[in-house]
N, C-alpha and C positions, 0 to 999 in steps of 0.2 A: 683667507679674504676678509676685507676690511666692507663689512656688513652696513651699506647704505641704503638700505631698500624700503618702500612703502608699507613694507607687511609688518615691519615695527609697529607698535601698540604700545600708546604710553597713556595711563590713567594717574591722575593727583587727587589727592585728598588734602587739601589746604585749611585746616581750622585755626584759631587764635591760639591755643596750644602747642600744635605740633604738627608736621604734613607727611603723608605718607605717598610715595610713588612706585608707582610698578611698572616696568618693563615687560613686554611681551614677546619672546622673538618668535614666536613658533614651535620653538625647542623646550624652551624654557621662562618661566616667569620671574622676574627676579625684585626686591625690593629692597627700597631701601627708607628709612625714617628722617624726617630734617626738623630744624624749629620752627617757630610761626608763622605763619604765612595768611593773615589777615592784609588782603589790601589796603584798607577802609583807614586802618586804624595806626598801620606804619608801610605804606608800600614800597621806599625804598630798602626796608628791611625783609619783606617778603618778595621784593624779585632776588633779593640774594639770599635768600631760601631756596628760592625754586630754581635758579643756579647752580649754588651748591649740591641741590638735591639732583638734577638733571645731570651732572658731573661726576658722582659718586653712585650714580645708578648705570651710566656709559659704564665707567670701570670695572663694575661688579660682574657689567655681560664681558668683559671683554673689550668695548670699546671706547668709542672718543665721543667725545660731545658732540665736532661733528657728524658725526655717522649718524648723531638720532634727528639730522637734519627735515628729512621726510619722514621723517615716525606720523603716524596718524596721532594725535592726541588729545586727551581731554583733561580737561583742568577742572576742578570743581574749588575754589576759592573762597574762602571768609570775608564778608566785606565787598564783593561783585553786589552792590547795588543798579548797578544800568547800562548799559553799554558805551559811557564814557573810558568805564574807568576799566572794564575791559578788553578792551578796543587796546589802551595802555600798558596793560599786560601782555597782550596778547602782542605788541611791537617788538616786546622788549626782549621777548622768545630769541631762542635759538632754534627755534622749532618753524617750520614753516604752515604746516598741515597743522595749527593747533585751534582748539576751543576754547576760549575760557568762560565758563558760567558761574554761579554762587552753586557753594554748595551743596545745599539743600537738595535742590533734583538730583545730583548721583547718589546722595544717601538713602533717598526713598527707590530710587533703583533698586538699590544695593541690598535694601530691607526685604521690598517685598517683590521684585520681580517684573511681572508684567502683571499680578495675582492685583484684586483692589483692597485698599485698608487704608490706615490710616500710619502715622509712622510720629511719636514724640523723640526730637531731639533734643535734649539736654547734656550742655559740656558747657565750655569756656563762656560759649555763646550759644542761644535757643533758637527751635523753631518746632513749628510743627507742620505737618503734610498729609496731605490724601491722596491716593490714585484711583481714580474710576474712569470706566470706559475708555482707558485710554489718557487721560486726560490728567498732570498733576497741578493741586492746585495750593495753594503752598501761603503761609502767614507768620510774621515775626522776621527774626534773623534780622534787623533793622540796625542791631549793631548797639555798642554797648550805653553811648551816650543818649539813645534815643528810646531804644529796647531791651532786648536780651531777656527779657523776664521770664525770672523761675531758673536763670543760667546761675554757672560756681560767681561769674564774674558780678552779677547782679545782686546774686547773695549776700556776698562778699562787700560789697558797696551799701546796702541797706543795713549789714551788721554794724559796720562801721559810723552811720548817720545814724542809730539805733544806738550803740555807744557815746554820740555826742550829743544827741538828746537826755539820753539819762545822768550825762554829766552837767546838763545844763538844768536838771531839775523838774524835764516837761514828760517823763516816763520813769517810771522806779528801775529799769533796766534789769538785767539776771546775775546768773555767777558767770555767763561766758562775757557781756559788755564791761563788767568789772575786770575781769581776765585782760582782757583784748586794749585796756585806757593802762594797766599797769606796765602792760608790755611797752605797748607804744610809748609810753610817757606822755601820759594825758592829751588833752585837744591838739595840744601844737603837735604833738607828735601823729597824730592820726591824719591833721589837717596836711603835715609836711611829704606826708607820704600821700596821700589820696594828689598831692597836683602833680604829682612824677609820673604814679602808676598808672599803668598799663593793664587792659581785662585783665591777661593771666593771673598781674600777680594779684588785683584782689582777687580773682577764682582760689587762691590759695588758701582762703578765709572756709572755701565751700566744705571741705572733709570735718574742724570742726564745728562747725554747724549741723550737719548729719549728726555728731556724733553726741553733742550737745543735745538736741532734739529726741534724738532716742534715747537720753536719759531725764527726759522731762522738762529742761530749761528752756524758760518762759517766751525767750526774745526768738530761740533757736526756732520752737515747736510757730511761732508766730507766722516767722519767714516763710518756713515749710510750705505751711499751711496756704499762704500768699500764693506760691510758688499754683502750690496746685490749684487754685483754683484758676488762676491762669491757663492753668491746661486744659483745666473742661472747657471754659469759656471756648476757648480756639478750638476745641473739637465737636463744641455745640456750632460754634460757627464753619467748620468745615463741615456739617452733616454727617458727622462718622452715625454709627448707629450701632448697638448691637449687635450682636450676628457678624458683624464686619471683623477683619484682622486688625488689630495695635499692638506695636510695636516700639518699646524704648530704645533706642542707641543713642550714645553718647554718653560720659564716663561718668555724670551723673543724674542721668535719666532714673534707672534704675533703687535711687532713692528716693524717687518718689510714690513708690506701690504702696510705702503702708497711709500714705499721707491722700488716697485716691477711694472713695468708693468701691465699694465691695463689687458692685456691677462690672465698674470699667475696671478696675485691679483686676477681675475673675477674668476677661475679653484677652491680656496681656500674653502676648508670645515673643518667642525669639525672631530676630532677623534672618530670612534667607542668608544674608551674608552682610559683605561692611560698606560702606562709599566710596571705598576703594574699587573693589570689586563693581560695583555701580559705574565709575568712571570707567573701568576698562570696557564697559560692555558699551557707555556712550562711543569711545575712542572705535572700536570695532564698528559702530556704525557709520563713521564716517569713508570718505569719497577713497578712495587712494588718490596721491596724487603721479603716482609712476616712478617705474625704477630707474635708480640711476646709475648710470656703467661705474 
């Protein structure tokens, strides 16, 4: 029997590097992974990722895309900075009962559940959030051009900028900036790369920065310390206090642990669950539209 019932629940965690989708049929949860889904930096690419991901999700459960039409769906997507872009995405989806919000809310929900505490989310992009007395307060997550401080994309951009400064003689550079200049063909190569590169491409430099910082590279250490300073400023603004939970989430977040003051580092705990689990939990709260025959 074809399942086209509103008891199907879909959660989506769409980030700048990849998108994860989950379908709860009531009997089993299916998960798939797709490409980038940042709706601010590449709306057309993100929509294609979402549609392909939903098709794969349906197929994995033995369903068709149309069978998901009446599912309750919650999509937490990078780049949803206001209602207009959320509405654009919602209208483009093959699902009638979908809520689209930025990916920070699902991330906080997954990490903390109903508990109070703060979340440091750092991957390709970045944000900080605090849950207190049922309210979620968020800062950051404004995208690569104007924000995403301490993120992988931000680190990569700053590394290339420092390399150009070194080439101009504005700073002494480091072993890492020298290697980057050589590998990319000098300033012209860096500028050519930056002209078309998306955040995920800049973020690919982040593992090298982390490794170089661990080996004492001056520029890499400076970049990591700048990121840590932003994190501390954000936690202060959110009102986080010692004794509350503090979770690191995202592929790069754990790398900042050595650069944080001991009282903050000692407060770090593992998240309860993933942003995808948070999205599923939020989807389950949505009202049913009713079963279709």
